[in-house]
GUTOR-21300 format. One line per 5 residues: their letters; for each residue x, y, z of C-alpha. Coordinates in nm, 4 decimals. Layout:
a	X/Y/Z; ...
This chain:
meysv	18.2535/-4.2134/12.8508; 18.3830/-4.4532/12.5783; 18.2510/-4.4589/12.2633; 18.2702/-4.6729/11.9677; 18.0870/-4.7951/11.6369
ksgnp	18.0302/-5.1377/11.5078; 17.8149/-5.3120/11.2273; 17.6362/-5.6437/11.3010; 17.3085/-5.7795/11.4012; 17.1383/-5.6989/11.7555
ekqrs	17.0712/-6.0777/11.8189; 17.4290/-6.1624/11.8072; 17.5294/-5.8910/12.0309; 17.7461/-6.0318/12.3468; 17.6524/-5.7223/12.5245
acvvv	17.5384/-5.6039/12.9021; 17.2317/-5.4584/12.6985; 17.0877/-5.3991/12.3686; 16.9247/-5.0846/12.2577; 16.6241/-5.0681/11.9772
gvfes	16.3296/-4.8642/11.8937; 15.9463/-4.9158/11.8888; 15.7328/-4.6678/11.7246; 15.3802/-4.5834/11.7625; 15.1345/-4.8333/11.7454
rrlss	15.3946/-5.1059/11.8465; 15.5518/-5.0922/11.5089; 15.8738/-5.2802/11.5195; 16.1952/-5.0949/11.3936; 16.4414/-5.3231/11.1853
aaari	16.6449/-5.3935/11.4737; 16.3639/-5.4821/11.7186; 16.2003/-5.7156/11.4165; 16.5246/-5.9196/11.4174; 16.5287/-5.9696/11.8004
deasg	16.1812/-6.0479/11.7944; 16.2186/-6.3082/11.5011; 16.4906/-6.4424/11.6940; 16.3177/-6.4968/12.0021; 15.9900/-6.6109/11.8512
gfltq	15.7717/-6.3286/11.8786; 15.9155/-6.2158/12.2262; 15.8345/-5.8363/12.1841; 15.5232/-5.8946/11.9656; 15.3586/-6.0504/12.2353
lgrrg	15.4525/-5.7632/12.4958; 15.3123/-5.5317/12.2631; 15.0174/-5.7254/12.2344; 14.9763/-5.7241/12.6233; 14.9823/-5.3322/12.6009
dmegr	15.3789/-5.3200/12.7897; 15.5057/-5.1026/12.4871; 15.2922/-4.9096/12.2901; 15.5825/-4.7054/12.1280; 15.5067/-4.3454/12.2679
lgqtl	15.8239/-4.1012/12.2032; 16.0315/-4.1351/12.5455; 15.8666/-4.4877/12.7007; 16.1082/-4.7218/12.7699; 16.0683/-5.0651/12.8909
mltnv	16.3532/-5.2968/13.0137; 16.3780/-5.6847/12.9595; 16.5594/-5.9620/13.0818; 16.6092/-6.2660/12.9413; 16.4992/-6.2415/12.6145
pdtlc	16.4983/-6.5695/12.4341; 16.7673/-6.6661/12.2006; 16.9746/-6.3825/12.2294; 17.3242/-6.3430/12.3278; 17.2600/-6.0011/12.5465
drvll	17.1787/-5.9831/12.9052; 16.9242/-5.7253/12.8427; 16.7046/-5.5553/12.5804; 16.5971/-5.1927/12.6334; 16.3147/-5.1206/12.4010
vgcgr	16.2579/-4.7383/12.3607; 15.9688/-4.5408/12.2290; 15.9786/-4.3231/11.9023; 15.6650/-4.2059/11.8652; 15.5377/-4.1642/11.5072
erefd	15.7347/-4.2734/11.2612; 15.6693/-4.0356/11.0227; 15.7202/-3.7528/11.2485; 16.0521/-3.8743/11.3867; 16.2673/-3.5982/11.3404
dgayr	16.5743/-3.4289/11.5106; 16.4202/-3.3169/11.7910; 16.1959/-3.6965/11.8802; 16.5183/-3.8401/11.7749; 16.7254/-3.7015/12.0510
qavaa	16.4085/-3.7428/12.3136; 16.4880/-4.1014/12.2409; 16.8251/-4.0977/12.3012; 16.7964/-3.9049/12.6088; 16.5268/-4.1622/12.7059
mtnal	16.7708/-4.4279/12.6153; 17.0563/-4.2445/12.8353; 16.8320/-4.2207/13.1667; 16.7137/-4.5979/13.1198; 17.0917/-4.7450/13.0954
hdsga	17.2121/-4.5024/13.3679; 16.9644/-4.6119/13.6220; 16.9684/-5.0126/13.4897; 17.3423/-5.0850/13.6390; 17.4385/-5.1740/13.2988
veavs	17.8356/-5.0698/13.2456; 17.8319/-5.1099/12.8733; 17.5131/-5.1007/12.5680; 17.5169/-5.1591/12.1734; 17.2680/-4.8977/12.0655
ylpdl	17.0738/-4.9503/11.7306; 16.9108/-4.6049/11.7616; 17.1373/-4.4359/11.5133; 16.9827/-4.7002/11.2780; 16.6341/-4.5553/11.2910
pvkar	16.5240/-4.3102/10.9918; 16.5160/-3.9376/11.1114; 16.3834/-3.7146/10.8230; 16.6671/-3.5590/10.5970; 16.9717/-3.7125/10.8107
dniwr	17.1879/-3.9665/10.7766; 17.3696/-4.2126/10.9428; 17.6817/-3.9975/11.0189; 17.4665/-3.7064/11.1624; 17.2701/-3.9584/11.3760
vreav	17.5872/-4.1303/11.5437; 17.7247/-3.7906/11.6198; 17.3827/-3.6592/11.7312; 17.3708/-3.9797/11.9735; 17.6719/-3.8987/12.1114
qtvds	17.6294/-3.5375/12.1939; 17.3028/-3.6404/12.3421; 17.4238/-3.9201/12.5437; 17.7147/-3.6650/12.7226; 17.4332/-3.3648/12.7370
tlyrf	17.2051/-3.5987/12.9386; 17.4228/-3.7542/13.1673; 17.5916/-3.4098/13.2651; 17.5650/-3.2965/13.6102; 17.7117/-2.9696/13.7912
drlks	17.7373/-3.1180/14.1433; 18.1063/-3.0079/14.2313; 17.9825/-2.7591/14.4776; 17.7481/-2.9807/14.6346; 17.8857/-3.1541/14.9794
rkdtp	17.6923/-3.5077/14.8886; 17.7002/-3.6085/14.5257; 17.4301/-3.8569/14.3536; 17.6465/-4.0789/14.2084; 17.4982/-4.4192/14.0493
rrplr	17.5665/-4.7432/14.1748; 17.7066/-4.8612/13.8544; 17.7304/-4.5878/13.6100; 17.7542/-4.6446/13.1973; 18.0951/-4.6336/13.0821
kltls	18.0959/-4.7723/12.7206; 17.8344/-4.7114/12.4457; 17.8416/-4.8753/12.1001; 17.6408/-4.7605/11.7907; 17.5480/-4.9037/11.4998
vpsrr	17.6237/-4.8565/11.1696; 17.5076/-5.0098/10.8667; 17.7766/-5.1900/10.6789; 18.1594/-5.2380/10.7619; 18.2389/-4.9809/10.5046
dlapg	18.0118/-4.7206/10.7547; 18.2709/-4.7989/11.0315; 18.5302/-4.5524/10.9302; 18.2782/-4.2281/10.8892; 18.1225/-4.3527/11.1733
eraar	18.4215/-4.3247/11.4010; 18.4783/-3.9738/11.2611; 18.1340/-3.9010/11.3636; 18.1735/-4.0303/11.7186; 18.4588/-3.8498/11.7569
eghai	18.3324/-3.5194/11.6590; 18.0455/-3.5534/11.8710; 18.2422/-3.6476/12.1674; 18.4980/-3.3792/12.0812; 18.1659/-3.1334/12.0577
aqgmg	18.0192/-3.2953/12.3816; 18.3693/-3.2389/12.5567; 18.3378/-2.8322/12.4058; 17.9768/-2.7969/12.5592; 18.0996/-2.9384/12.8688
vardl	18.3703/-2.7220/12.9254; 18.1100/-2.4210/12.8577; 17.8593/-2.5604/13.0792; 18.0759/-2.5739/13.3670; 18.2102/-2.2328/13.3110
gnlpg	17.8419/-2.0937/13.3018; 17.7573/-2.2452/13.5739; 17.9808/-2.1799/13.8293; 17.8988/-1.8651/14.0645; 18.0628/-1.5187/14.0154
nictp	18.2451/-1.5279/14.3384; 18.4490/-1.8326/14.1594; 18.4479/-1.7701/13.8184; 18.5942/-1.4270/13.8231; 18.8424/-1.2230/13.5270
tylad	19.1132/-1.3866/13.7062; 18.9381/-1.7689/13.7199; 18.8752/-1.7345/13.3239; 19.2353/-1.6659/13.2743; 19.3434/-1.9074/13.4833
qarel	19.1658/-2.1900/13.2944; 19.3079/-2.0589/12.9519; 19.6448/-2.1166/13.0993; 19.5501/-2.4825/13.2137; 19.4472/-2.5667/12.8902
aeqye	19.7498/-2.4400/12.7488; 19.9000/-2.6684/12.9947; 19.7052/-2.9586/12.8535; 19.7631/-2.9061/12.4656; 20.0889/-2.8194/12.3214
rlevd	19.9144/-2.6361/12.0266; 19.7701/-2.3475/12.2187; 19.9249/-2.0754/12.3162; 19.7967/-1.8124/12.5398; 19.8157/-1.4112/12.6287
ilgpg	19.6849/-1.2523/12.9207; 19.6393/-0.8986/12.9467; 19.5524/-0.6732/13.2418; 19.4320/-0.3245/13.3466; 19.8246/-0.1964/13.2614
emeel	19.8179/-0.3459/12.9130; 19.4753/-0.2208/12.8496; 19.5657/0.1313/12.9267; 19.8523/0.1214/12.7075; 19.6209/0.0269/12.4245
gmgal	19.3491/0.2660/12.4813; 19.0939/0.0335/12.5880; 18.8656/0.3138/12.7514; 18.5286/0.1394/12.7046; 18.7000/-0.2363/12.8279
lsvar	18.8267/-0.0307/13.1254; 18.5404/0.1572/13.1730; 18.2783/-0.1374/13.2350; 18.5513/-0.2399/13.5068; 18.5562/0.0444/13.7165
gsrqe	18.3130/-0.0353/13.9326; 18.4586/-0.3748/14.0385; 18.7021/-0.4678/14.2490; 18.7640/-0.7540/14.0432; 19.0364/-0.6713/13.7726
prliv	18.9332/-0.6987/13.4348; 19.1504/-0.9520/13.1859; 19.1629/-0.9754/12.8086; 19.2444/-1.3309/12.7557; 19.4131/-1.4618/12.4047
mryrg	19.4082/-1.8079/12.3330; 19.6092/-1.9165/12.0061; 19.5718/-2.2623/11.8343; 19.7805/-2.3432/11.5580; 19.6828/-2.6096/11.3643
tdsda	19.8460/-2.5062/11.0115; 20.0940/-2.3059/10.8986; 20.1710/-2.0137/11.0865; 20.1177/-1.7692/10.8226; 19.7495/-1.9130/10.7344
rpyal	19.5024/-1.6473/10.8589; 19.3273/-1.7574/11.1791; 18.9776/-1.7713/11.2271; 18.8732/-1.5514/11.5332; 18.5929/-1.6115/11.7727
vgkgv	18.5526/-1.3180/12.0304; 18.3595/-1.3820/12.3219; 18.2071/-1.1424/12.5997; 18.2785/-1.2447/12.9728; 18.0838/-1.0276/13.2207
tfdsg	18.1001/-1.2812/13.4979; 17.8886/-1.0960/13.6748; 17.6369/-0.8044/13.5112; 17.4485/-0.6177/13.8245; 17.3669/-0.3391/13.5369
gisik	17.6418/-0.0995/13.6901; 17.4602/0.2312/13.8137; 17.1339/0.1393/13.5435; 17.1292/-0.1498/13.8147; 16.9034/-0.4499/13.7259
paaam	16.5916/-0.5410/13.9103; 16.6412/-0.8072/14.2011; 16.4501/-1.0513/14.0120; 16.6319/-1.3690/13.8535; 16.9464/-1.1299/13.9242
demkf	17.1287/-1.4436/14.0141; 17.1167/-1.5667/13.6327; 17.3421/-1.2615/13.5796; 17.6613/-1.5048/13.6302; 17.5492/-1.6536/13.3111
dmcga	17.6138/-1.3004/13.1349; 17.9620/-1.4354/13.0482; 17.8227/-1.7576/12.8166; 17.9775/-1.5965/12.5190; 18.3062/-1.6211/12.6727
asvfg	18.2547/-1.9965/12.7580; 18.1522/-2.0760/12.4482; 18.4753/-1.9779/12.3433; 18.6542/-2.1453/12.5684; 18.3943/-2.4589/12.4517
tvksv	18.4863/-2.4653/12.1038; 18.8587/-2.4125/12.1582; 18.8467/-2.6960/12.3580; 18.6593/-2.8872/12.0552; 18.8986/-2.7741/11.8052
lelel	19.1899/-2.8943/12.0208; 19.0565/-3.2566/12.0906; 18.9945/-3.2663/11.6582; 19.3007/-3.1181/11.5680; 19.1672/-2.9549/11.3270
pinvv	19.4123/-2.8212/11.0476; 19.3477/-2.4542/11.0686; 19.4301/-2.1444/11.2918; 19.1808/-2.0136/11.5622; 19.1898/-1.7139/11.7480
gvvaa	18.9954/-1.7045/12.0346; 18.9577/-1.3564/12.2476; 18.7822/-1.3020/12.5693; 18.6802/-0.9601/12.7460; 18.6570/-1.0520/13.1190
tenmp	18.5112/-0.7946/13.3314; 18.2580/-0.7494/13.6326; 18.0165/-0.5352/13.5877; 17.9328/-0.3674/13.9696; 17.8099/-0.0460/14.1370
dgnas	18.0392/0.1442/14.3220; 18.1737/0.5150/14.3500; 18.4234/0.4613/14.1065; 18.1620/0.3089/13.8295; 18.1011/0.4791/13.5206
kpgdi	17.7682/0.6858/13.5170; 17.5050/0.7337/13.2642; 17.6300/1.0685/13.0210; 17.9876/0.9434/13.0765; 18.2249/0.9509/12.7523
vttas	18.4811/0.7051/12.6707; 18.7535/0.6567/12.4124; 18.7850/0.3364/12.2914; 19.1274/0.1264/12.1404; 18.9748/0.2397/11.7965
gqtve	18.9978/0.6119/11.8943; 18.6126/0.6422/11.8670; 18.4231/0.7833/12.1469; 18.0933/0.6720/12.3434; 17.8621/0.8135/12.5296
ilntd	17.7678/0.5718/12.7785; 17.3610/0.6438/12.8193; 17.2845/0.3116/13.0374; 17.5540/0.1206/13.1980; 17.3588/-0.1986/13.1883
aegrl	17.4664/-0.1670/12.7868; 17.8334/-0.3047/12.8818; 17.8722/-0.6117/12.7058; 17.9007/-0.4303/12.3735; 18.1872/-0.1803/12.5409
alcda	18.3810/-0.4641/12.6646; 18.3239/-0.6453/12.2989; 18.4101/-0.3452/12.0854; 18.7779/-0.2891/12.2256; 18.8288/-0.6783/12.2112
ltyte	18.7139/-0.6457/11.8455; 18.9846/-0.4019/11.7709; 19.2507/-0.5884/11.9041; 19.1534/-0.8996/11.7172; 19.2643/-0.7009/11.4159
rfnpe	19.6098/-0.7298/11.4660; 19.5483/-1.1178/11.4064; 19.4417/-1.0341/11.0216; 19.1971/-1.2825/11.0635; 18.9945/-1.4695/10.7747
tvidi	18.6539/-1.4053/10.9378; 18.5728/-1.2823/11.2935; 18.2721/-1.3987/11.5139; 18.2032/-1.2372/11.8466; 17.9102/-1.4238/12.0710
atltg	17.7435/-1.2672/12.3192; 17.4064/-1.2723/12.5784; 17.3905/-0.9084/12.4563; 17.0459/-0.8121/12.4452; 16.7089/-0.8865/12.6234
aciia	16.5345/-0.7600/12.3059; 16.6820/-1.0770/12.1363; 16.4481/-1.3283/12.3343; 16.1366/-1.0933/12.2804; 16.2365/-1.1777/11.9001
lghea	16.3540/-1.4942/11.9022; 16.2620/-1.6515/12.2219; 16.4770/-1.9253/12.3311; 16.5032/-2.1332/12.0342; 16.7278/-1.9938/11.7719
havlg	17.0626/-1.7197/11.8135; 17.0489/-1.4059/11.6289; 17.3238/-1.3396/11.4029; 17.4076/-1.0437/11.2192; 17.6824/-0.9477/11.0020
nhhsl	17.8664/-0.7526/10.7403; 17.9495/-1.0521/10.5044; 17.6629/-1.2243/10.3523; 17.8629/-1.5168/10.3104; 17.9650/-1.5941/10.6321
vselm	17.6017/-1.5210/10.8058; 17.5275/-1.8069/10.5591; 17.7798/-2.0218/10.6289; 17.6784/-2.0193/11.0130; 17.3210/-2.0670/10.9290
hagra	17.4362/-2.3753/10.7307; 17.6320/-2.4812/11.0589; 17.3518/-2.4091/11.2765; 17.0777/-2.6343/11.0488; 17.3464/-2.8969/11.0378
tadrc	17.4057/-2.9632/11.4265; 17.0357/-2.8519/11.5015; 17.1875/-2.5438/11.6758; 16.9913/-2.3162/11.4863; 17.0531/-1.9405/11.4160
welpl	16.8346/-1.6565/11.2729; 16.9570/-1.3540/11.0748; 16.8075/-1.0156/11.1234; 16.8680/-0.6947/10.9386; 17.1826/-0.4858/10.9587
wdeyq	17.0782/-0.2082/10.7479; 17.2411/0.1518/10.7599; 16.8632/0.2941/10.8492; 16.9001/0.1345/11.2025; 17.2693/0.3399/11.2666
ealns	17.0756/0.6380/11.3171; 16.9197/0.5261/11.6853; 17.2895/0.5987/11.7817; 17.3568/0.9545/11.7183; 17.4721/1.1395/12.0138
nfadm	17.5008/1.5071/12.0469; 17.7993/1.4711/12.2311; 17.9891/1.1618/12.1198; 18.0922/0.9602/11.8157; 17.8087/0.7556/11.9077
anvgg	17.5695/0.6465/12.2132; 17.5937/0.2996/12.3585; 17.2188/0.2266/12.3040; 16.9832/0.3421/12.0583; 16.6593/0.3226/12.2391
rpagt	16.3930/0.0080/12.3036; 16.3228/-0.0888/11.9334; 16.4959/-0.2648/11.7715; 16.7478/-0.3258/12.0475; 16.9440/-0.6706/11.8990
itaac	16.9441/-0.4940/11.5601; 17.1325/-0.1338/11.7079; 17.3491/-0.3069/11.9631; 17.5047/-0.4891/11.6369; 17.5226/-0.1618/11.4863
flsrf	17.7189/-0.0808/11.7385; 17.9750/-0.3622/11.7170; 17.9666/-0.3072/11.3307; 18.1483/0.0384/11.3310; 18.4419/-0.1646/11.4936
tkkqr	18.4756/-0.4321/11.2435; 18.4720/-0.2583/10.9284; 18.7765/-0.3834/10.8324; 18.6982/-0.7467/10.9192; 18.4647/-1.0337/10.7556
wahld	18.2240/-1.0402/11.0718; 17.9594/-1.1747/11.2071; 17.7784/-1.1304/11.5658; 17.5757/-1.4301/11.7684; 17.3782/-1.2747/12.0163
iagta	17.2950/-1.5824/12.2401; 17.0927/-1.4086/12.5112; 16.7695/-1.6256/12.4617; 16.9877/-1.9516/12.4638; 17.2784/-1.9783/12.6661
wksgd	17.1144/-2.0781/12.9580; 16.7713/-2.1865/13.0997; 16.5511/-2.0789/13.3929; 16.3278/-2.2705/13.6176; 16.3432/-2.6196/13.7252
qkgat	16.6246/-2.6886/13.4568; 16.8136/-2.3678/13.5048; 17.1942/-2.4229/13.3917; 17.4030/-2.3237/13.1298; 17.3204/-2.5425/12.8096
grpvp	17.6687/-2.5355/12.6433; 17.5165/-2.3580/12.3017; 17.6565/-2.2287/12.0587; 17.9249/-2.4803/12.0867; 17.7825/-2.7435/11.8058
lltqy	17.7324/-2.4580/11.5597; 18.0739/-2.2876/11.6308; 18.2356/-2.6395/11.6183; 18.0601/-2.7058/11.2723; 18.1501/-2.3692/11.1462
lidrt	18.5436/-2.4386/11.1845; 18.4627/-2.8470/11.0584; 18.3440/-2.6979/10.7357; 18.6187/-2.4552/10.6845; 18.8549/-2.7751/10.6483
């Protein structure tokens, strides 16, 4: 898809389609009103006949609109104007995208970014429109023998800005939106792949391919031998039951001076999680291919950063492994030594993500990062606490947590802070090791973060638990690409 921005009156656009909004009840947006005036009240007459009420998501494609230069005019219902918020705007853009996709129009000019969204400026509306269009058009059909391809797919979308002085900021917004959308696409593709394809070795190969495409990216891959030498007993313990060898994937993006401290992203990459000896119930176990979505979000964010060529340094570290039951698998009661030298009693082998992450976090110290953010589908307790709307965020540095929450609000990819008080640490006490890997059912998301905090005391660190947000179930089953928007915005803000 090609995106551009322009300013100009809708009735004067020579295009296959011009898109304008209509609010309830039949209230024309400013762009729609201009077309109505130019056409001698053509849109008003349609409204009076009941063809377009303006309900949110409603669409009406018109041809031969008098005294306009475009082939078609698409009316998009936007609901009640006073309730037109972030979610309603995305619904309207998605409805526009689906209608254009089915229309055969290969290009269009959209005036939806001119609509007044509460507390959002035109720059946000342009960027969000690009992300929403790409997300709506996303299809994962690479493994289907027959693909549903449109007869004439939409190839170019031009987005309206109020005036010529808004062109440069608008172009930057479109570029940022497209880069974030590409990153989300990478994360969704990796998440949606089945575990028999997306193995730790496959993820390592994807990192190498990225490095071949972009000169600013360097990649190092560590195998079991290197992990053994580094004392990564926790990460290796997760992989013991699998025939797939683990990989520690390190992606280093250099966007500025080599001595500038990087921002580190650390992702949980459990490419399939059976639970190990503490095996999961069979129902919906297929969704455990999504247990590497933390790693996928690191890949996606690195992709976005590469596209934007941000003037900062970034390190992405992915702990990639399977968690499978086997005669050689870790058992409840086993004790392992981590790369930090601390020992862990494994009380539940299904709490494996933190074991993989703790060694990856220790490894990340060598880069002397400015901040460290780990991303993981870590706990089902997070879904109980926050549902499927917000990521949980916890950390040892208040400013970092606040910056992440700000980035989430800016992108509508929100997170919510949970406490990380010292009192919760007691739940991890063990009679036989420095700590246990689980702390019981109460406050499971918090005690999991407490575990990780013991490996990040030297760092400005935050933890994002994305167990409730990384994928959807049911008819819309699939990876969401979150929190790539939040992470990319956080890094944009650092510039």
